[in-house]
N, C-alpha and C positions, 0 to 999 in steps of 0.2 A: 504494500500500500504506500502511495506517495505521502510525504509529510504534508500535513495541512498548511496552507499558506496563511490562514487566519485561524487562531484557536478560540474556542468558546467554551466556557464552563461557568457554573454557578457555585459560589462559595460564600457562606455567611450572609446570604440574602443579596449578594452582589454579583452582577453579571460581568464576567471578565472577557473582554475582547482583546486578543493579543496578536499583533502583527508578527508573522513568523516566516519571513523570507530573509533571514539574516545574511546569507551569502551575497544577496543583491541589495543590501542596505535597505531592505523592506520597500524597495521601489515598486511602483504599481504598474502591472500589466493587466491584460484582460482576465486571465484566470484569477489573479489577485483581487480584482474588482468584484468578480462574481463571488469569491469566498467571503469578502468583506460584507457584501450585500446580504449574504445568507446569515452571517453572524449577527448583523444588525437586526434582521428580521426575527431571529431567534430571541434577541434581547427585547424586541417590541412585544413579543408574545409571552414572555416569561413573567412569573410572579416574583419580581425582584424589587429592591428598594433603591438601588443605585447601579451605575455602570462604571467600570474602571477600564480605561484604555491604556495599553502598554505595548511593548514590543521586545523582541529578542535581538541579540547581536549588538554590535558596537554602535550603530546608528539607530535613532528612533525611526525616522522615515525620510528617505532622500527625495520623495516626490514621484513623479512619473518615470517609468523605465525608458530612458533615452535609447537604449539598444533596441527595444521593441519598436520605437518610432522609426529607427533606421531600417529595421527589417521590413517594416510595412510602409516605406517611404512612397511607394507607388500609389497607395490608397490610405495614407496616414490619416486623412480626414475621416474616413469611415471608421478606422480603429478608435480615434479619439471620440467620435460621436457615440460609438457603441459603449465605450467606457463611461462617458459622462451620463449616458442614459441610465446606467446602473448606479453610478456613484452619487450623482446629485440628489436623486430622490432618497437614496439610502442614508446619506449624511443628514439630509433634512429630517428624516424620520428619527435618527439618533438624537439630533440636537433638540427636537421638540418632544422627546419622551417626557412624561410628567414626573420624572425622578431625576435626582442629581447625577451628572456625568462628571467624572474625575479623570484627568490624564496624568500619567507618570512619565515624564519625558527625560530619559536617562542619558541621551546623546544628541548629536547634531540632527537638525531638521532643515529641510529645504523644499522649495516648490510646494506641491500639494501636501507634503508632510507638515507644513505650517498649519494647514487646515485640520489635519488629524491630531495635532497637538492643541491648537487653540479653540477648537470647537467645543471643548469641555466647559462646564460651568466653573470648575475649579481646576487650575493647572499647577501641578507640582513638578519641579525639575531638579536636576543635579547640576553641579558646577561644570560638568562635562558637556552640558547642553549648549549649543549655539545655533543661531538661526540665520539663514541666508536665503534671500529670495530666489535667485537663480533664473527666473523667467526671462528677463530682458537680455541676459547674457547669451541666450540661445534664440532670441527673436520671438519669444512667445509671451502671452499674457496670462495672468493668474487664473486658476480654476479651483473648484471645490470650496469656494468661499474664502480663499486666502486673503484677498484684499479686504473683504468685509470684516473678517475677524481682526486683522491688523488695525483697520481703521476704528473699529468699535473699541478695542482695548487701548490703543496708543494715539488715536486721532488720525485724521486724513493726511495731514502734513507729514507726520512721521511715517505713516504707512507708505506714502509715495517715495519718501527718501529711502526706506529700506528696500522697496521693490525696484526702484530705478537705479540705485547705485550698486546693488548686490553686495554691499559690505556686510561682513559677518557681524552679528550682534551677539555679544557674550551673554552668558547666563546672568551675570550681575547686572548688565545693562537691561536685559529683558525684565528682570525683577524691578528695576528702577522705573521702567516705562510702563509697568503694569501688564506686560505680556504674559508673565507668569505670576503666580500668587505666593508661592513658597519655594525656597531652595533648601535641599537636604543633601548631605554627603551621598555619593552614589550607592554605597552599601546600605544606607538607611532609607533611600527613596521609596522602594517598593514596600517595605514594612510600614512606613508612614502613610503611603497612599492606600494600602489595604486597610489600615486602622481607620483612616478618615472615611473611606467608602463604606466600611462596615458600620461606623457610627451613624452616618447619614441614612444607611439602609434601615437602621432600627428606629429612625425618627418618624415623625408624623408626615405621611406621604402627602396628605392634602395641604398641609402648611408648606412643605418644601416645594411641591408642585405649584402652589399659588405664588410663592416668592419667585420662582423661576419664570413663570409666565408674566408676572407683573414687571419684573426687571427687564426681561427681554423685549417686551412690547412698549415700555415707557417712552422711548424716543419717538414712537409713531403717533402718540396721542397728546392732545393738549391737557393741561392740568385738570380741567373740569371732567373730561372723559376718563382720565386716569383715576381720579377720585371715585367715580362711579364704579369703575372696574374693581378698585380696592374694596369698596363697600360690598359688592356682590361676592367677592372672594372671601372676605371676612365672615359674612353671614353663612356661607357654605361650610367654612371651617368650624364656626361656632356651633352649628347644628350637627356636626359629625361626631361619631363616637370618640375619635381621637381628640377632638376639640374639648369635649366634655371631660375626658380622662385627663388631659393636660391641665385644665383649670382645677379639677379636683385634686390632682397630685400636688400642684403648687400650694393650694390651701392646706393640704394635709402634710406638707413638707416631706414628700417622698418622691422617689423617681417615678416618672410616668411609665405606663405599660401600653404603648401604642399597638393597635391590632388591626387597623383598617387595611383593606386589601391594597397591595402596593401599586398595582397598575390599574388606572381607571379604565 
């Protein structure tokens, strides 16, 4: 049996999606895109409370497989179209799951690998992580939301600088810019990421999902509309069993026991 290009498992209520093409820097080709799409579909159907993205090998994800582009140069547009037809809806499904998504970025990222790192709600990284656009160096433009995630986290001006100049951005600079949320020594990164994801998975899904939806949608609405969305979300949480349990536990000075189904 061939080694799976993307690994999927559930542990402690967390769905683990692991990029597993280490000999090719986890670069994306058509079989990889298909495997990733299947893993994300499995996550969307699973009764989980969080998702943890990680990868094997030295690099987190180098982006698109340029060798595959060369092999298909006669019809590269058809290959790219086919990959994006899989990856764009799959990544959208992952990002909009009603549970927290955490990424553990242990090494360099480039191109579409930026999206695989920054699409998470919370991004943890090691000092070995560095980020480089790479697109303009080979005459291409971003995909999988790379420009969107960079602009959302660091602002449009900084996103353009990173993507146009192709200068490598160190882990420390990524932390300063808000591209990553925490830095951990490389041997502590996965334990810390697993611990965080498991803690989130044990949390109140309605609360965490509401926070995620409100924060992600906030830039699209004026304050009046946003406040109405907040009102509706708060009422849903207050009427849920987890909401009642959380309030009771606070008053009784004990740890809450959240039990609502994890996936809506």
